[in-house]
Backbone as XML, in Angstrom:
<?xml version="1.0"?>
<chain id="A" units="angstrom">
  <residue number="1" name="ILE">
    <atom name="N" x="57.931" y="131.540" z="132.750"/>
    <atom name="CA" x="58.047" y="132.260" z="134.042"/>
    <atom name="C" x="58.091" y="131.177" z="135.269"/>
  </residue>
  <residue number="2" name="SER">
    <atom name="N" x="58.845" y="131.322" z="136.136"/>
    <atom name="CA" x="59.095" y="130.439" z="137.274"/>
    <atom name="C" x="57.969" y="130.723" z="138.255"/>
  </residue>
  <residue number="3" name="ALA">
    <atom name="N" x="57.645" y="129.645" z="139.098"/>
    <atom name="CA" x="56.634" y="129.792" z="140.036"/>
    <atom name="C" x="56.931" y="130.904" z="141.206"/>
  </residue>
  <residue number="4" name="ARG">
    <atom name="N" x="58.243" y="131.175" z="141.516"/>
    <atom name="CA" x="58.534" y="132.254" z="142.279"/>
    <atom name="C" x="58.289" y="133.611" z="141.716"/>
  </residue>
  <residue number="5" name="ALA">
    <atom name="N" x="58.653" y="133.727" z="140.475"/>
    <atom name="CA" x="58.403" y="134.952" z="139.748"/>
    <atom name="C" x="56.923" y="135.314" z="139.583"/>
  </residue>
  <residue number="6" name="ALA">
    <atom name="N" x="56.142" y="134.273" z="139.273"/>
    <atom name="CA" x="54.640" y="134.456" z="139.242"/>
    <atom name="C" x="54.266" y="135.006" z="140.595"/>
  </residue>
  <residue number="7" name="SER">
    <atom name="N" x="54.660" y="134.343" z="141.740"/>
    <atom name="CA" x="54.171" y="134.685" z="143.083"/>
    <atom name="C" x="54.563" y="136.172" z="143.395"/>
  </residue>
  <residue number="8" name="ASP">
    <atom name="N" x="55.823" y="136.449" z="143.034"/>
    <atom name="CA" x="56.332" y="137.819" z="143.276"/>
    <atom name="C" x="55.494" y="138.916" z="142.515"/>
  </residue>
  <residue number="9" name="SER">
    <atom name="N" x="55.166" y="138.589" z="141.242"/>
    <atom name="CA" x="54.387" y="139.538" z="140.425"/>
    <atom name="C" x="52.954" y="139.738" z="140.995"/>
  </residue>
  <residue number="10" name="ALA">
    <atom name="N" x="52.449" y="138.622" z="141.419"/>
    <atom name="CA" x="51.062" y="138.642" z="142.085"/>
    <atom name="C" x="51.001" y="139.431" z="143.395"/>
  </residue>
  <residue number="11" name="CYS">
    <atom name="N" x="52.098" y="139.516" z="143.984"/>
    <atom name="CA" x="52.158" y="140.274" z="145.287"/>
    <atom name="C" x="52.952" y="141.488" z="145.295"/>
  </residue>
  <residue number="12" name="ALA">
    <atom name="N" x="53.210" y="142.141" z="144.125"/>
    <atom name="CA" x="54.004" y="143.370" z="144.109"/>
    <atom name="C" x="53.511" y="144.502" z="144.774"/>
  </residue>
  <residue number="13" name="HIS">
    <atom name="N" x="52.118" y="144.530" z="145.020"/>
    <atom name="CA" x="51.421" y="145.422" z="145.747"/>
    <atom name="C" x="51.724" y="145.677" z="147.270"/>
  </residue>
  <residue number="14" name="VAL">
    <atom name="N" x="52.517" y="144.678" z="147.862"/>
    <atom name="CA" x="52.699" y="144.612" z="149.250"/>
    <atom name="C" x="54.135" y="145.212" z="149.584"/>
  </residue>
  <residue number="15" name="PRO">
    <atom name="N" x="54.160" y="146.350" z="150.211"/>
    <atom name="CA" x="55.391" y="146.995" z="150.580"/>
    <atom name="C" x="56.162" y="146.281" z="151.713"/>
  </residue>
  <residue number="16" name="ALA">
    <atom name="N" x="57.448" y="146.086" z="151.502"/>
    <atom name="CA" x="58.221" y="145.466" z="152.609"/>
    <atom name="C" x="58.644" y="146.489" z="153.660"/>
  </residue>
  <residue number="17" name="THR">
    <atom name="N" x="58.795" y="145.948" z="154.893"/>
    <atom name="CA" x="59.382" y="146.766" z="155.813"/>
    <atom name="C" x="60.436" y="145.897" z="156.717"/>
  </residue>
  <residue number="18" name="PRO">
    <atom name="N" x="61.210" y="146.347" z="157.593"/>
    <atom name="CA" x="62.204" y="145.519" z="158.260"/>
    <atom name="C" x="61.484" y="144.740" z="159.377"/>
  </residue>
  <residue number="19" name="TYR">
    <atom name="N" x="60.197" y="144.984" z="159.560"/>
    <atom name="CA" x="59.515" y="144.186" z="160.755"/>
    <atom name="C" x="58.580" y="143.042" z="160.114"/>
  </residue>
  <residue number="20" name="SER">
    <atom name="N" x="58.881" y="141.844" z="160.578"/>
    <atom name="CA" x="58.030" y="140.815" z="159.966"/>
    <atom name="C" x="57.871" y="139.569" z="160.869"/>
  </residue>
  <residue number="21" name="MET">
    <atom name="N" x="56.861" y="138.776" z="160.500"/>
    <atom name="CA" x="56.714" y="137.482" z="160.999"/>
    <atom name="C" x="56.304" y="136.671" z="159.819"/>
  </residue>
  <residue number="22" name="LEU">
    <atom name="N" x="56.282" y="135.307" z="159.944"/>
    <atom name="CA" x="56.121" y="134.382" z="158.860"/>
    <atom name="C" x="54.913" y="133.556" z="159.098"/>
  </residue>
  <residue number="23" name="ALA">
    <atom name="N" x="54.153" y="133.124" z="158.057"/>
    <atom name="CA" x="53.148" y="132.191" z="158.040"/>
    <atom name="C" x="53.227" y="131.280" z="156.790"/>
  </residue>
  <residue number="24" name="TYR">
    <atom name="N" x="52.707" y="130.038" z="156.821"/>
    <atom name="CA" x="52.491" y="129.181" z="155.682"/>
    <atom name="C" x="51.477" y="128.128" z="156.031"/>
  </residue>
  <residue number="25" name="GLY">
    <atom name="N" x="50.983" y="127.450" z="155.142"/>
    <atom name="CA" x="50.011" y="126.378" z="155.494"/>
    <atom name="C" x="49.062" y="126.015" z="154.350"/>
  </residue>
  <residue number="26" name="GLU">
    <atom name="N" x="48.032" y="125.279" z="154.747"/>
    <atom name="CA" x="46.883" y="124.767" z="153.962"/>
    <atom name="C" x="45.926" y="125.944" z="153.521"/>
  </residue>
  <residue number="27" name="VAL">
    <atom name="N" x="45.353" y="125.825" z="152.349"/>
    <atom name="CA" x="44.275" y="126.752" z="151.977"/>
    <atom name="C" x="43.209" y="126.156" z="151.306"/>
  </residue>
  <residue number="28" name="PHE">
    <atom name="N" x="41.942" y="126.276" z="151.683"/>
    <atom name="CA" x="40.782" y="125.736" z="151.007"/>
    <atom name="C" x="39.862" y="126.955" z="150.566"/>
  </residue>
  <residue number="29" name="LEU">
    <atom name="N" x="39.372" y="126.575" z="149.440"/>
    <atom name="CA" x="38.394" y="127.543" z="148.784"/>
    <atom name="C" x="37.139" y="126.691" z="148.396"/>
  </residue>
  <residue number="30" name="ASP">
    <atom name="N" x="35.970" y="127.148" z="148.784"/>
    <atom name="CA" x="34.703" y="126.616" z="148.497"/>
    <atom name="C" x="34.752" y="125.027" z="148.774"/>
  </residue>
  <residue number="31" name="GLY">
    <atom name="N" x="35.387" y="124.787" z="149.931"/>
    <atom name="CA" x="35.363" y="123.326" z="150.343"/>
    <atom name="C" x="36.368" y="122.413" z="149.719"/>
  </residue>
  <residue number="32" name="LYS">
    <atom name="N" x="37.108" y="122.880" z="148.804"/>
    <atom name="CA" x="38.178" y="122.138" z="148.125"/>
    <atom name="C" x="39.595" y="122.690" z="148.270"/>
  </residue>
  <residue number="33" name="LEU">
    <atom name="N" x="40.578" y="121.903" z="148.102"/>
    <atom name="CA" x="41.930" y="122.585" z="147.976"/>
    <atom name="C" x="41.954" y="123.732" z="147.102"/>
  </residue>
  <residue number="34" name="ALA">
    <atom name="N" x="42.534" y="124.858" z="147.556"/>
    <atom name="CA" x="42.583" y="126.091" z="146.590"/>
    <atom name="C" x="43.588" y="125.730" z="145.450"/>
  </residue>
  <residue number="35" name="PRO">
    <atom name="N" x="43.285" y="126.013" z="144.109"/>
    <atom name="CA" x="44.015" y="125.771" z="142.965"/>
    <atom name="C" x="45.248" y="126.603" z="142.980"/>
  </residue>
  <residue number="36" name="ALA">
    <atom name="N" x="46.246" y="126.122" z="142.328"/>
    <atom name="CA" x="47.389" y="126.819" z="141.918"/>
    <atom name="C" x="47.047" y="128.316" z="141.288"/>
  </residue>
  <residue number="37" name="GLY">
    <atom name="N" x="47.686" y="129.354" z="141.644"/>
    <atom name="CA" x="47.416" y="130.631" z="141.138"/>
    <atom name="C" x="46.692" y="131.508" z="141.955"/>
  </residue>
  <residue number="38" name="VAL">
    <atom name="N" x="45.950" y="130.923" z="143.020"/>
    <atom name="CA" x="45.093" y="131.720" z="143.872"/>
    <atom name="C" x="45.996" y="132.552" z="144.821"/>
  </residue>
  <residue number="39" name="ARG">
    <atom name="N" x="45.634" y="133.725" z="145.048"/>
    <atom name="CA" x="46.344" y="134.679" z="145.853"/>
    <atom name="C" x="45.852" y="134.631" z="147.329"/>
  </residue>
  <residue number="40" name="VAL">
    <atom name="N" x="46.773" y="134.567" z="148.250"/>
    <atom name="CA" x="46.553" y="134.682" z="149.701"/>
    <atom name="C" x="47.048" y="135.909" z="150.197"/>
  </residue>
  <residue number="41" name="GLU">
    <atom name="N" x="46.126" y="136.694" z="150.946"/>
    <atom name="CA" x="46.697" y="138.056" z="151.509"/>
    <atom name="C" x="46.431" y="138.149" z="152.944"/>
  </residue>
  <residue number="42" name="ALA">
    <atom name="N" x="47.340" y="138.757" z="153.583"/>
    <atom name="CA" x="47.183" y="139.198" z="154.967"/>
    <atom name="C" x="46.984" y="140.592" z="155.088"/>
  </residue>
  <residue number="43" name="MET">
    <atom name="N" x="45.741" y="140.967" z="155.665"/>
    <atom name="CA" x="45.328" y="142.310" z="155.637"/>
    <atom name="C" x="45.405" y="142.911" z="157.090"/>
  </residue>
  <residue number="44" name="THR">
    <atom name="N" x="45.777" y="144.210" z="157.239"/>
    <atom name="CA" x="45.531" y="144.899" z="158.595"/>
    <atom name="C" x="44.217" y="145.155" z="158.826"/>
  </residue>
  <residue number="45" name="PRO">
    <atom name="N" x="43.683" y="145.505" z="160.024"/>
    <atom name="CA" x="42.430" y="145.856" z="160.203"/>
    <atom name="C" x="41.969" y="147.133" z="159.546"/>
  </residue>
  <residue number="46" name="ARG">
    <atom name="N" x="42.896" y="147.842" z="158.909"/>
    <atom name="CA" x="42.683" y="149.179" z="158.256"/>
    <atom name="C" x="42.617" y="148.862" z="156.663"/>
  </residue>
  <residue number="47" name="GLY">
    <atom name="N" x="42.664" y="147.600" z="156.342"/>
    <atom name="CA" x="42.410" y="147.038" z="154.902"/>
    <atom name="C" x="43.637" y="147.266" z="154.080"/>
  </residue>
  <residue number="48" name="GLU">
    <atom name="N" x="44.797" y="147.352" z="154.718"/>
    <atom name="CA" x="46.083" y="147.339" z="154.065"/>
    <atom name="C" x="46.774" y="146.061" z="153.752"/>
  </residue>
  <residue number="49" name="ALA">
    <atom name="N" x="47.157" y="145.672" z="152.649"/>
    <atom name="CA" x="47.736" y="144.366" z="152.403"/>
    <atom name="C" x="49.193" y="144.389" z="152.980"/>
  </residue>
  <residue number="50" name="ALA">
    <atom name="N" x="49.400" y="143.591" z="153.971"/>
    <atom name="CA" x="50.714" y="143.578" z="154.525"/>
    <atom name="C" x="51.309" y="142.224" z="154.609"/>
  </residue>
  <residue number="51" name="GLY">
    <atom name="N" x="50.877" y="141.363" z="153.612"/>
    <atom name="CA" x="51.535" y="140.037" z="153.458"/>
    <atom name="C" x="50.706" y="139.495" z="152.203"/>
  </residue>
  <residue number="52" name="CYS">
    <atom name="N" x="51.516" y="138.648" z="151.507"/>
    <atom name="CA" x="50.926" y="138.072" z="150.309"/>
    <atom name="C" x="51.680" y="136.683" z="149.779"/>
  </residue>
  <residue number="53" name="ALA">
    <atom name="N" x="50.935" y="135.865" z="149.356"/>
    <atom name="CA" x="51.688" y="134.688" z="148.675"/>
    <atom name="C" x="50.633" y="134.200" z="147.666"/>
  </residue>
  <residue number="54" name="GLN">
    <atom name="N" x="51.059" y="133.339" z="146.866"/>
    <atom name="CA" x="50.273" y="132.753" z="145.600"/>
    <atom name="C" x="50.441" y="131.242" z="145.837"/>
  </residue>
  <residue number="55" name="VAL">
    <atom name="N" x="49.223" y="130.566" z="145.749"/>
    <atom name="CA" x="49.220" y="129.047" z="145.831"/>
    <atom name="C" x="49.970" y="128.428" z="144.613"/>
  </residue>
  <residue number="56" name="ILE">
    <atom name="N" x="51.054" y="127.752" z="144.863"/>
    <atom name="CA" x="51.858" y="127.161" z="143.858"/>
    <atom name="C" x="51.451" y="125.774" z="143.641"/>
  </residue>
  <residue number="57" name="GLU">
    <atom name="N" x="51.204" y="124.945" z="144.758"/>
    <atom name="CA" x="50.783" y="123.656" z="144.707"/>
    <atom name="C" x="49.333" y="123.575" z="145.334"/>
  </residue>
  <residue number="58" name="PRO">
    <atom name="N" x="48.383" y="122.997" z="144.726"/>
    <atom name="CA" x="46.983" y="122.948" z="145.086"/>
    <atom name="C" x="47.024" y="122.658" z="146.636"/>
  </residue>
  <residue number="59" name="GLY">
    <atom name="N" x="46.275" y="123.520" z="147.284"/>
    <atom name="CA" x="46.024" y="123.466" z="148.787"/>
    <atom name="C" x="47.056" y="123.991" z="149.650"/>
  </residue>
  <residue number="60" name="TYR">
    <atom name="N" x="48.070" y="124.507" z="149.051"/>
    <atom name="CA" x="49.207" y="124.892" z="150.082"/>
    <atom name="C" x="49.731" y="126.321" z="149.508"/>
  </residue>
  <residue number="61" name="PHE">
    <atom name="N" x="49.973" y="127.302" z="150.581"/>
    <atom name="CA" x="50.777" y="128.400" z="150.257"/>
    <atom name="C" x="52.132" y="128.309" z="150.950"/>
  </residue>
  <residue number="62" name="GLY">
    <atom name="N" x="53.068" y="128.768" z="150.387"/>
    <atom name="CA" x="54.563" y="128.713" z="151.017"/>
    <atom name="C" x="54.761" y="129.779" z="151.999"/>
  </residue>
  <residue number="63" name="VAL">
    <atom name="N" x="55.835" y="129.776" z="152.686"/>
    <atom name="CA" x="56.080" y="130.837" z="153.649"/>
    <atom name="C" x="55.924" y="132.197" z="153.052"/>
  </residue>
  <residue number="64" name="MET">
    <atom name="N" x="55.246" y="133.021" z="153.736"/>
    <atom name="CA" x="54.993" y="134.494" z="153.378"/>
    <atom name="C" x="55.292" y="135.350" z="154.546"/>
  </residue>
  <residue number="65" name="GLN">
    <atom name="N" x="55.826" y="136.502" z="154.269"/>
    <atom name="CA" x="56.287" y="137.328" z="155.418"/>
    <atom name="C" x="55.015" y="138.262" z="155.587"/>
  </residue>
  <residue number="66" name="LEU">
    <atom name="N" x="54.735" y="138.608" z="156.756"/>
    <atom name="CA" x="53.677" y="139.434" z="157.179"/>
    <atom name="C" x="54.412" y="140.650" z="157.835"/>
  </residue>
  <residue number="67" name="TYR">
    <atom name="N" x="54.200" y="141.856" z="157.205"/>
    <atom name="CA" x="55.051" y="143.049" z="157.612"/>
    <atom name="C" x="54.305" y="143.941" z="158.549"/>
  </residue>
  <residue number="68" name="GLY">
    <atom name="N" x="55.108" y="144.532" z="159.487"/>
    <atom name="CA" x="54.739" y="145.448" z="160.451"/>
    <atom name="C" x="54.977" y="146.823" z="159.879"/>
  </residue>
  <residue number="69" name="GLN">
    <atom name="N" x="54.315" y="147.784" z="160.373"/>
    <atom name="CA" x="54.308" y="149.162" z="159.891"/>
    <atom name="C" x="55.753" y="149.603" z="160.154"/>
  </residue>
  <residue number="70" name="ASP">
    <atom name="N" x="56.418" y="150.502" z="159.256"/>
    <atom name="CA" x="57.763" y="150.943" z="159.579"/>
    <atom name="C" x="57.703" y="151.904" z="160.590"/>
  </residue>
  <residue number="71" name="ALA">
    <atom name="N" x="58.886" y="152.283" z="161.155"/>
    <atom name="CA" x="59.256" y="153.049" z="162.197"/>
    <atom name="C" x="58.548" y="154.551" z="162.086"/>
  </residue>
  <residue number="72" name="ASP">
    <atom name="N" x="58.507" y="155.075" z="160.880"/>
    <atom name="CA" x="57.985" y="156.407" z="160.630"/>
    <atom name="C" x="56.492" y="156.453" z="160.407"/>
  </residue>
  <residue number="73" name="GLY">
    <atom name="N" x="55.934" y="155.254" z="160.224"/>
    <atom name="CA" x="54.473" y="155.161" z="159.951"/>
    <atom name="C" x="54.150" y="155.427" z="158.520"/>
  </residue>
  <residue number="74" name="ARG">
    <atom name="N" x="55.176" y="155.763" z="157.513"/>
    <atom name="CA" x="54.734" y="156.058" z="156.178"/>
    <atom name="C" x="54.483" y="154.775" z="155.242"/>
  </residue>
  <residue number="75" name="THR">
    <atom name="N" x="55.098" y="153.494" z="155.705"/>
    <atom name="CA" x="54.707" y="152.403" z="154.968"/>
    <atom name="C" x="53.939" y="151.477" z="155.798"/>
  </residue>
  <residue number="76" name="PRO">
    <atom name="N" x="52.811" y="151.135" z="155.243"/>
    <atom name="CA" x="51.644" y="150.500" z="155.924"/>
    <atom name="C" x="52.140" y="149.053" z="156.355"/>
  </residue>
  <residue number="77" name="GLY">
    <atom name="N" x="51.508" y="148.659" z="157.389"/>
    <atom name="CA" x="51.648" y="147.299" z="157.974"/>
    <atom name="C" x="51.029" y="147.128" z="159.253"/>
  </residue>
  <residue number="78" name="PHE">
    <atom name="N" x="51.247" y="145.961" z="159.846"/>
    <atom name="CA" x="50.559" y="145.605" z="161.171"/>
    <atom name="C" x="51.196" y="146.462" z="162.302"/>
  </residue>
  <residue number="79" name="LEU">
    <atom name="N" x="50.369" y="146.680" z="163.195"/>
    <atom name="CA" x="50.908" y="147.194" z="164.526"/>
    <atom name="C" x="50.818" y="146.076" z="165.616"/>
  </residue>
  <residue number="80" name="PRO">
    <atom name="N" x="51.637" y="146.201" z="166.674"/>
    <atom name="CA" x="51.714" y="145.033" z="167.660"/>
    <atom name="C" x="50.306" y="144.749" z="168.266"/>
  </residue>
  <residue number="81" name="GLY">
    <atom name="N" x="49.965" y="143.471" z="168.247"/>
    <atom name="CA" x="48.693" y="142.907" z="168.837"/>
    <atom name="C" x="47.559" y="143.010" z="167.902"/>
  </residue>
  <residue number="82" name="GLU">
    <atom name="N" x="47.687" y="143.466" z="166.640"/>
    <atom name="CA" x="46.672" y="143.536" z="165.657"/>
    <atom name="C" x="46.207" y="142.043" z="165.153"/>
  </residue>
  <residue number="83" name="PRO">
    <atom name="N" x="44.921" y="141.838" z="164.943"/>
    <atom name="CA" x="44.587" y="140.569" z="164.398"/>
    <atom name="C" x="44.909" y="140.656" z="162.832"/>
  </residue>
  <residue number="84" name="ILE">
    <atom name="N" x="45.368" y="139.403" z="162.375"/>
    <atom name="CA" x="45.642" y="139.281" z="160.948"/>
    <atom name="C" x="44.283" y="138.856" z="160.237"/>
  </residue>
  <residue number="85" name="VAL">
    <atom name="N" x="43.879" y="139.662" z="159.383"/>
    <atom name="CA" x="42.739" y="139.418" z="158.497"/>
    <atom name="C" x="43.102" y="138.882" z="157.177"/>
  </residue>
  <residue number="86" name="TRP">
    <atom name="N" x="42.535" y="137.576" z="156.897"/>
    <atom name="CA" x="43.034" y="136.783" z="155.664"/>
    <atom name="C" x="42.071" y="136.987" z="154.587"/>
  </residue>
  <residue number="87" name="ARG">
    <atom name="N" x="42.630" y="136.885" z="153.374"/>
    <atom name="CA" x="41.776" y="136.871" z="152.345"/>
    <atom name="C" x="42.418" y="135.790" z="151.272"/>
  </residue>
  <residue number="88" name="VAL">
    <atom name="N" x="41.362" y="135.054" z="150.613"/>
    <atom name="CA" x="41.980" y="133.945" z="149.678"/>
    <atom name="C" x="41.072" y="134.226" z="148.465"/>
  </residue>
  <residue number="89" name="ASP">
    <atom name="N" x="41.824" y="134.495" z="147.404"/>
    <atom name="CA" x="41.131" y="134.928" z="146.072"/>
    <atom name="C" x="40.242" y="135.958" z="146.204"/>
  </residue>
  <residue number="90" name="GLY">
    <atom name="N" x="40.492" y="136.949" z="147.114"/>
    <atom name="CA" x="39.763" y="138.223" z="147.266"/>
    <atom name="C" x="38.554" y="138.049" z="148.176"/>
  </residue>
  <residue number="91" name="ARG">
    <atom name="N" x="38.422" y="136.900" z="148.774"/>
    <atom name="CA" x="37.283" y="136.627" z="149.744"/>
    <atom name="C" x="37.822" y="136.537" z="151.091"/>
  </residue>
  <residue number="92" name="ASP">
    <atom name="N" x="37.048" y="136.977" z="152.107"/>
    <atom name="CA" x="37.354" y="136.742" z="153.457"/>
    <atom name="C" x="37.569" y="135.262" z="153.786"/>
  </residue>
  <residue number="93" name="ALA">
    <atom name="N" x="38.571" y="135.076" z="154.667"/>
    <atom name="CA" x="38.979" y="133.712" z="155.091"/>
    <atom name="C" x="39.085" y="133.638" z="156.564"/>
  </residue>
  <residue number="94" name="THR">
    <atom name="N" x="38.860" y="132.454" z="157.217"/>
    <atom name="CA" x="39.079" y="132.224" z="158.550"/>
    <atom name="C" x="40.337" y="131.374" z="158.659"/>
  </residue>
  <residue number="95" name="ALA">
    <atom name="N" x="41.137" y="131.678" z="159.748"/>
    <atom name="CA" x="42.361" y="131.059" z="159.952"/>
    <atom name="C" x="42.227" y="130.094" z="161.267"/>
  </residue>
  <residue number="96" name="ALA">
    <atom name="N" x="42.915" y="128.892" z="161.221"/>
    <atom name="CA" x="43.026" y="128.104" z="162.439"/>
    <atom name="C" x="44.521" y="127.838" z="162.570"/>
  </residue>
  <residue number="97" name="PRO">
    <atom name="N" x="45.178" y="128.110" z="163.648"/>
    <atom name="CA" x="44.643" y="129.118" z="164.644"/>
    <atom name="C" x="44.514" y="130.518" z="164.260"/>
  </residue>
  <residue number="98" name="GLU">
    <atom name="N" x="43.867" y="131.315" z="164.871"/>
    <atom name="CA" x="43.903" y="132.745" z="164.572"/>
    <atom name="C" x="45.353" y="133.347" z="164.851"/>
  </residue>
  <residue number="99" name="LEU">
    <atom name="N" x="45.814" y="134.343" z="164.260"/>
    <atom name="CA" x="47.001" y="134.951" z="164.515"/>
    <atom name="C" x="46.956" y="136.450" z="164.874"/>
  </residue>
  <residue number="100" name="THR">
    <atom name="N" x="47.755" y="136.910" z="165.623"/>
    <atom name="CA" x="47.872" y="138.302" z="165.997"/>
    <atom name="C" x="49.295" y="138.739" z="165.605"/>
  </residue>
  <residue number="101" name="TRP">
    <atom name="N" x="49.527" y="139.870" z="165.130"/>
    <atom name="CA" x="50.837" y="140.379" z="164.722"/>
    <atom name="C" x="51.762" y="140.605" z="165.997"/>
  </residue>
  <residue number="102" name="SER">
    <atom name="N" x="52.917" y="140.065" z="165.924"/>
    <atom name="CA" x="53.827" y="140.367" z="167.096"/>
    <atom name="C" x="55.233" y="140.833" z="166.487"/>
  </residue>
  <residue number="103" name="GLY">
    <atom name="N" x="55.481" y="140.518" z="165.313"/>
    <atom name="CA" x="56.857" y="140.863" z="164.758"/>
    <atom name="C" x="58.064" y="140.022" z="165.215"/>
  </residue>
  <residue number="104" name="GLU">
    <atom name="N" x="57.708" y="138.753" z="165.916"/>
    <atom name="CA" x="58.765" y="138.120" z="166.418"/>
    <atom name="C" x="59.682" y="137.273" z="165.571"/>
  </residue>
  <residue number="105" name="ARG">
    <atom name="N" x="59.283" y="137.414" z="164.163"/>
    <atom name="CA" x="60.022" y="136.584" z="163.098"/>
    <atom name="C" x="59.879" y="135.130" z="163.286"/>
  </residue>
  <residue number="106" name="GLU">
    <atom name="N" x="58.988" y="134.603" z="163.921"/>
    <atom name="CA" x="58.773" y="133.163" z="164.089"/>
    <atom name="C" x="57.845" y="132.722" z="163.053"/>
  </residue>
  <residue number="107" name="ILE">
    <atom name="N" x="57.919" y="131.365" z="162.622"/>
    <atom name="CA" x="57.061" y="130.845" z="161.495"/>
    <atom name="C" x="55.812" y="130.128" z="162.099"/>
  </residue>
  <residue number="108" name="HIS">
    <atom name="N" x="54.649" y="130.563" z="161.500"/>
    <atom name="CA" x="53.420" y="129.874" z="162.021"/>
    <atom name="C" x="52.749" y="129.015" z="161.010"/>
  </residue>
  <residue number="109" name="ARG">
    <atom name="N" x="52.254" y="127.931" z="161.441"/>
    <atom name="CA" x="51.586" y="127.131" z="160.343"/>
    <atom name="C" x="50.039" y="127.348" z="160.571"/>
  </residue>
  <residue number="110" name="ILE">
    <atom name="N" x="49.257" y="127.524" z="159.622"/>
    <atom name="CA" x="47.890" y="127.842" z="159.818"/>
    <atom name="C" x="47.037" y="127.172" z="158.604"/>
  </residue>
  <residue number="111" name="ALA">
    <atom name="N" x="45.925" y="126.963" z="158.763"/>
    <atom name="CA" x="44.912" y="126.572" z="157.729"/>
    <atom name="C" x="43.951" y="127.735" z="157.488"/>
  </residue>
  <residue number="112" name="LEU">
    <atom name="N" x="43.754" y="128.101" z="156.135"/>
    <atom name="CA" x="42.687" y="128.966" z="155.762"/>
    <atom name="C" x="41.603" y="128.398" z="154.974"/>
  </residue>
  <residue number="113" name="THR">
    <atom name="N" x="40.374" y="128.903" z="155.349"/>
    <atom name="CA" x="39.377" y="128.469" z="154.676"/>
    <atom name="C" x="38.510" y="129.723" z="154.195"/>
  </residue>
  <residue number="114" name="ALA">
    <atom name="N" x="38.058" y="129.659" z="152.931"/>
    <atom name="CA" x="37.325" y="130.794" z="152.282"/>
    <atom name="C" x="36.206" y="130.051" z="151.452"/>
  </residue>
  <residue number="115" name="GLY">
    <atom name="N" x="35.155" y="130.920" z="151.283"/>
    <atom name="CA" x="34.057" y="130.664" z="150.376"/>
    <atom name="C" x="33.059" y="129.689" z="151.014"/>
  </residue>
  <residue number="116" name="VAL">
    <atom name="N" x="32.233" y="129.038" z="150.107"/>
    <atom name="CA" x="31.166" y="128.123" z="150.622"/>
    <atom name="C" x="31.729" y="126.911" z="151.086"/>
  </residue>
  <residue number="117" name="GLN">
    <atom name="N" x="31.260" y="126.318" z="152.240"/>
    <atom name="CA" x="31.870" y="125.053" z="152.723"/>
    <atom name="C" x="30.887" y="123.980" z="152.314"/>
  </residue>
  <residue number="118" name="ALA">
    <atom name="N" x="31.471" y="122.821" z="152.266"/>
    <atom name="CA" x="30.629" y="121.693" z="151.894"/>
    <atom name="C" x="29.509" y="121.399" z="153.030"/>
  </residue>
  <residue number="119" name="ALA">
    <atom name="N" x="28.352" y="121.231" z="152.674"/>
    <atom name="CA" x="27.310" y="120.967" z="153.706"/>
    <atom name="C" x="27.594" y="119.612" z="154.394"/>
  </residue>
  <residue number="120" name="ARG">
    <atom name="N" x="27.424" y="119.735" z="155.793"/>
    <atom name="CA" x="27.608" y="118.639" z="156.514"/>
    <atom name="C" x="26.343" y="118.499" z="157.467"/>
  </residue>
  <residue number="121" name="PRO">
    <atom name="N" x="25.860" y="117.094" z="157.484"/>
    <atom name="CA" x="24.595" y="116.855" z="158.233"/>
    <atom name="C" x="25.019" y="117.129" z="159.712"/>
  </residue>
  <residue number="122" name="ALA">
    <atom name="N" x="23.998" y="117.553" z="160.518"/>
    <atom name="CA" x="24.108" y="117.790" z="161.835"/>
    <atom name="C" x="24.428" y="116.500" z="162.687"/>
  </residue>
  <residue number="123" name="PHE">
    <atom name="N" x="23.994" y="115.405" z="162.125"/>
    <atom name="CA" x="24.211" y="114.124" z="162.801"/>
    <atom name="C" x="24.236" y="113.171" z="161.550"/>
  </residue>
  <residue number="124" name="LEU">
    <atom name="N" x="24.863" y="111.988" z="161.809"/>
    <atom name="CA" x="24.786" y="110.887" z="160.835"/>
    <atom name="C" x="23.589" y="110.005" z="161.164"/>
  </residue>
  <residue number="125" name="PRO">
    <atom name="N" x="22.697" y="109.781" z="160.186"/>
    <atom name="CA" x="21.547" y="108.848" z="160.594"/>
    <atom name="C" x="22.078" y="107.422" z="160.761"/>
  </residue>
  <residue number="126" name="ALA">
    <atom name="N" x="21.202" y="106.713" z="161.651"/>
    <atom name="CA" x="21.443" y="105.323" z="161.883"/>
    <atom name="C" x="21.314" y="104.519" z="160.644"/>
  </residue>
  <residue number="127" name="ILE">
    <atom name="N" x="22.017" y="103.492" z="160.470"/>
    <atom name="CA" x="21.927" y="102.605" z="159.349"/>
    <atom name="C" x="20.735" y="101.697" z="159.630"/>
  </residue>
  <residue number="128" name="VAL">
    <atom name="N" x="19.691" y="101.639" z="158.793"/>
    <atom name="CA" x="18.636" y="100.731" z="158.890"/>
    <atom name="C" x="18.772" y="99.463" z="158.057"/>
  </residue>
  <residue number="129" name="ARG">
    <atom name="N" x="18.792" y="98.371" z="158.716"/>
    <atom name="CA" x="18.901" y="97.082" z="157.980"/>
    <atom name="C" x="17.625" y="96.398" z="157.952"/>
  </residue>
</chain>
């Protein structure tokens, strides 16, 4: 099975509409590069999956379409100005920068972080000699 086919089957639950914008970027899970096979989802504030991709190369997800709600409102998707809620491997994720849906069909590079982060000291201690 090709990488593209695997990604398509992992994201078959997301309905397409004629309204979209695009995102791609880095993805971290538990302080490490997300492994291949991890699913990245863009969720509406109503909990509807309106975008999806699968990590093919560790730490990166390719260009994914984020869909807006169709004109008659029967197919779910984002509404203008709504924040995009991200999930990585089923867990809430933060995005830098944060995105709101506009449907302008532009491509946006983001970095997603989910799960436990590596502990960092509040300050670096002085080196004692």
